[in-house]
C-alpha positions in Angstrom: 6.1 -35.7 25.3 5.1 -32.4 27.0 5.6 -30.4 23.8 3.2 -32.7 21.8 0.6 -32.4 24.7 0.9 -28.6 24.7 0.5 -28.5 20.9 -2.7 -30.7 21.1 -4.1 -28.4 23.8 -3.3 -25.3 21.6 -4.9 -26.9 18.5 -8.0 -28.2 20.3 -8.7 -24.9 22.1 -9.2 -23.3 18.8 -6.3 -20.8 19.0 -4.6 -22.3 16.0 -7.9 -22.3 14.0 -8.6 -18.7 15.0 -5.1 -17.7 14.0 -5.3 -19.5 10.6 -8.7 -17.9 9.9 -7.3 -14.4 10.8 -4.3 -14.9 8.6 -6.4 -16.0 5.6 -8.8 -13.2 6.0 -5.8 -10.8 6.4 -4.3 -12.0 3.2 -7.5 -11.6 1.3 -8.0 -8.1 2.8 -4.5 -7.2 1.8 -5.3 -8.1 -1.8 -8.5 -6.1 -1.8 -6.7 -3.0 -0.4 -3.8 -3.5 -2.9 -6.3 -3.5 -5.8 -8.2 -0.6 -4.3 -5.1 1.5 -4.1 -3.5 0.6 -7.4 -6.7 0.5 -9.6 -9.1 2.9 -7.9 -7.2 5.5 -5.9 -3.9 6.0 -7.7 -5.3 6.6 -11.2 -7.4 9.6 -10.2 -4.6 10.8 -7.9 -2.2 10.5 -10.8 -4.7 12.4 -13.0 -5.0 15.2 -10.4 -1.2 15.5 -10.3 -0.9 15.8 -14.1 -0.5 12.2 -15.1 2.2 11.4 -12.6 2.7 7.7 -12.0 4.1 7.5 -8.5 5.5 4.0 -8.8 8.0 5.3 -11.4 9.1 8.3 -9.4 12.7 8.2 -8.4 15.7 10.4 -7.7 18.9 9.5 -9.6 21.9 9.9 -7.4 24.3 8.4 -10.0 23.8 7.7 -13.7 24.7 4.2 -15.0 28.2 3.8 -16.4 28.2 2.3 -19.9 31.1 0.7 -21.8 31.9 1.4 -25.5 29.5 -1.3 -26.6 26.6 0.3 -24.6 26.6 -2.4 -21.9 26.0 -1.4 -18.3 29.2 -1.6 -16.3 27.9 0.0 -13.2 24.2 0.2 -12.3 22.5 3.6 -11.6 22.0 4.6 -8.0 18.4 5.6 -7.5 16.1 6.4 -4.6 12.6 5.1 -5.5 10.4 7.4 -3.5 7.3 6.9 -5.6 6.9 3.3 -4.4 7.3 4.6 -0.9 4.4 7.0 -1.5 2.2 4.2 -2.7 3.1 2.1 0.3 2.2 5.0 2.6 -1.1 5.4 0.9 -1.7 1.6 1.2 -0.9 1.9 4.9 -3.3 4.8 5.5 -6.1 3.1 3.6 -5.6 -0.1 5.6 -5.4 1.8 8.9 -8.5 3.8 8.1 -10.4 0.7 6.9 -9.4 -1.3 10.0 -10.5 1.7 12.2 -13.9 1.7 10.5 -14.4 -2.1 10.9 -13.5 -2.0 14.6 -15.8 1.0 15.1 -18.6 -0.9 13.4 -18.0 -4.0 15.4 -17.9 -1.9 18.6 -21.3 -0.4 17.7 -22.7 -3.9 17.2 -21.2 -5.1 20.4 -22.6 -2.2 22.4 -26.0 -2.7 20.9 -25.9 -6.4 21.7 -24.8 -5.8 25.3 -27.4 -3.0 25.9 -29.8 -4.5 28.5 -32.6 -2.1 27.4 -32.4 -3.1 23.8 -35.3 -5.5 23.2 -34.5 -6.0 19.5 -31.5 -8.1 20.2 -32.3 -11.6 21.5 -29.9 -12.3 24.4 -27.9 -15.5 24.5 -29.6 -18.4 26.3 -27.1 -18.4 29.2 -27.6 -14.7 29.7 -31.3 -15.2 29.7 -31.0 -18.0 32.3 -28.7 -15.8 34.5 -31.3 -13.0 34.4 -34.0 -15.4 35.4 -31.9 -16.7 38.3 -31.2 -13.1 39.4 -34.9 -12.2 39.4 -35.8 -15.4 41.3 -33.1 -14.6 43.9 -34.4 -11.0 44.3 -37.9 -12.4 44.8 -36.7 -14.9 47.3 -34.8 -12.1 49.2 -38.0 -10.0 49.3 -40.0 -12.9 50.7 -37.4 -13.6 53.3 -37.4 -9.9 54.4 -41.1 -10.0 54.9 -40.9 -12.9 57.3 
């Protein structure tokens, strides 16, 4: 019974929902980056390198062995380094994009947390705490005068 209770607490706290949203957004982000790399970045990069298609690049360690009829008896042994290059480019783009998103979010957070910034409306509970703090300071001043 304890496991079910723990799962209910986990689901109700929102952790499961937050995790699901993060996974869904991550999958969508992965698709965007995949298209960005394959359709936007790789074609010009291929053009700059003389029409090289990285995904087809490989080093043949051993040629395939064919029988008299031309059927493959033993497959070729190849190292497909081109796909590795594409995956590295994907990784770099994802890493840089995540860096930019986190940097932007940190800027927004710092701006929102800046007490001197009057353009950001503080949350109601922060506003109430500031009012309580001011009232306590006023009360302390009055008590000091007595």
